[in-house]
N, C-alpha and C positions, 0 to 999 in steps of 0.2 A: 504494500500500500504506500502511495506517495501522498505527502501533505506539503503544500506550498504556502508560505506566508510572505507578505510584502511589507517593506519598511517605508512608511509615508510620514514625512516630517517628524521622524523620531518615534513614531508609533507603529506597532506591528499589527497588521490586519490580514485576514484571509483574502485570497485573490481568486476571481472567477475564471479559472483556467479549464482547459479541456485536455483529456488524455486518451490516446489510442495506442493499444498494444500492437507492435510491429512483428513480434516473434518472441521466442523464449528469451526472457531476460531483457527485452528491449521495449521501450515505450516512447512515444512522441507526445510532447506537451505543447499545445498551441494556445494562442490567445494571450500571450505573455507580453506585457509592455516593458520597455527598457527600465531597468532599475535593479536594486539589490533584493534578493530573495533568500529565504531560508527553506531548504528542501529537507524534509524528514522522510526517511525510508524505513518502513517497518516490515520485517520479515519474521513471521512467527510471533509468538505471544510476548517474548521478552528480548527481542533483538531490534532496537531502534537506533538508526544512525542518522547523522545530520551533516549537511553540506551547505555552505554559503555560496550562492551563485550570483554573479554580476551579469545580467542579461543585457547585452548591447547589440547582439546580432544572432543569427542562427548559429548554434553550437552543439557539439556532442559532449555529454557529461559522462564520465566514468564513475559509476556509483561505488566502485571499490575504494575510491579515495574518501568517501564519507566516513566521518569519525563516530565511534560509538558514544552513546550518551554517558554522562557522569552521574554518579550517585553520591549524595551528601547526607551525612548525619552528624549529630553532635549534641552539645549541651549549651544552655544559656545560664549564665551565672549572674546573680545580683538583681534579677527581676523582682519587682515588688510582688507581694502575695496578691493573687487574683481575688478580687472581691466576688461575692456570690453573683453568678450570672454574667461575669466578665471573663475575658480570655486574653492571654498574652500571645502575640504572633511574632514570628521571625520572618524576615523577607530576604530573598536573594533576587534582586531586581535588575532589569536592564531598561534603558530609556523606552518609555511607552509600553513596557511589559512588566507590570508588577507581579510578584509571585510570593504570596504570603502563606505560611504554614503555621498551624496552631502548635504551640509549645505544650508538651505534656506536663502534668502536675509535678513530675520529677525533674523537669527542666530539659528533657531530651526533645529532639525534633528530627525530622527526616524529609529530604527532598529526593524525588525519583525522576530519573530521565531528564537531566538538564543538559542542554547543548554545551559543548566546550566553549569557553569564552570568559569574559570578565563580568562580574556581578557586584552590585553594591549591597552591603549588609545593612538592613534596617530592622527596627523593632518597634512595636507599639503594644500598649495595654489599655483597655477600656477607652479606646479612641484617642489616647495621648501618645505622642511620639516619645520613645525612650532614647536616651543617649547611648550610643554604642561607644564604649570607652576602650575596648580592645578586642582584637580578633587574632587567634592563632589557629594554625591548620596543619594537618598532615595530608600529604598528597595533593596540595594546592599551594598557590603562591599568594601571599597577602601583601598588599600595599595600602596602608591606612585602613579605610573601611571597605576596600575592594578586594575581592577574591577572584583569582583566575583559575578556572578548572580545565584540566586536560581530559580528553576523551578516554573512555574505558578505565576510569579510576574511581575508587570509592574514597572520597575526601572526608576527613573528620575535622569539624570545627569546634572551637571553644570560643564563645562570644560572651563578653562581659558588658552588662548594661546597667545603667542607673537612671533614676528619675532626676532630671535637672532641677536644682532648687535655687539657682542664681539668676537674677535678672540684671541686664546691663541697661542703664538708663542715662539719658542725656538730652541735649537740645540741638535742634537743627537751626542754623543761622545763615543769612546772607546779608553781607554788609552790616553785620552787627544786629540785625533785626530777625525776629522769629519768622519761620516760614511754615505754614500749615499744609498738610496734604501731600508731602513729598515721601517718596519711598526710602525707607531706612533699611539697610542690609548689613547684617553681621557676617563678615567673610572670614572663614577659617584660613589659617596659614597655608594650607595645602588644599585649595578648592577641588582639585581633580579627584582626590582620593578621600575626601571628607564631606561629601555633599549633604549628609544628614546633619552636619553641624551648622549649616546656614540658618539664620533667623531673619525674619522680615517684620516690619511694622510701618505704620503711617503716622507722620507727625501730627500732633494736635494743634489747636489754634494758637497755643503759646510756643509751638515748636518742639514740645516735649515728646519723647518716645520711650518705650520700654520693650526690651527684647528678652523674652522669658526662656526658662529652661536651658540655660547655657552650660555646656560641659566645660571642665577645666581645659585650658589651652590658650593659644595666642591667636588674636583676631584683629581685623581692621573694620571699623564702623564707617560706612559711607552713606551719604544722602544724595538722592538723584531726583531732580525735578521731572515730573511726567515720566517716571521710569517703569511704570507698571507693565508696559509691553516689552521690556528688555528681557532678553534671555540671560538673566542674572547668574544662573548656576554654571555658566560656561566661563572658564578661567580667562580665555582670550577676549571675552566680551567685557568682563568686570575689571580686567587688569588696568585699563586706563584711568579708572576712578580711584584706585587705591592710593596713589601718591598724596592726594588731598584728604584722605580719610584720617580717622583718629585711631591709633593703635590701642588695644586693651588686652590685658592678660588676666585670665580667670584661673584661680587655683582652688584647691579643696578648702583652703582657709579663707576664701574671699567673703564668705557669708552669703546672705540672701540677696543683697543688692550691691552692685558695683556702679558707682557714679563716675561718668567721664569728667575729667578735670577741665576739659576745654570743649566748646561747642563744635559740632560737626558742620563743616562748610557744605552748603547746598550746591551741587554741581548740575549744569544743564545736561540734558540727555544727549544733545549733539554738541561737539566742540565748536567754539567760536572760530570763525574764518577771518 
């Protein structure tokens, strides 16, 4: 069985393709527009392999190059006790393709048949995002909050999470005056591997803002006028705003509130010419 998915603006969606078998082990797929696709090949009950295809013209694909799916299991440490009727979830997600699995009462979890590639580790409980403070792995590569899985491997993860209790507060100013309605972003030191550490808020009428549930670490706070359409989680997009931001460091001893010593300069969405 073949399954084809298409990446559109960072989201994965099924694609209306047609398939005709040409002979033993051969099939022709038609109606495929140019773009990047994920092809899943299932042979038997427990043998699924995956292949990324860049369709730009007619081409022949050797299915033997498809990689087996990865299996992942592990434990979550530090999760708050689940209140009655609530559940803690762990996620291994890719852009446009969230993948959450329930964490068992003993802290264990399992993901089956994940395509080889890079995933962001996220966690939530009772609708609240939990801070991922650390990830370690066997049979997988870890960089910050990202895990890279190889095919035909059973990876074991240990994920440490906490409920953030520190808020970063401050004021947005332009020419010394408060500015309301601007987008405030807390940017972690390594945006590419720590997307779950981002926080956002909108400044109030007096320019004040509050960024809640911040994990210990080093950050830069920036303020952007009309920034709500900005793809702020991409490091190459947010980089030009960082030099005029306010640095802040949160530690385990910071307490419940960290106040910025200086106001955050409001920057225009587009640079002046």
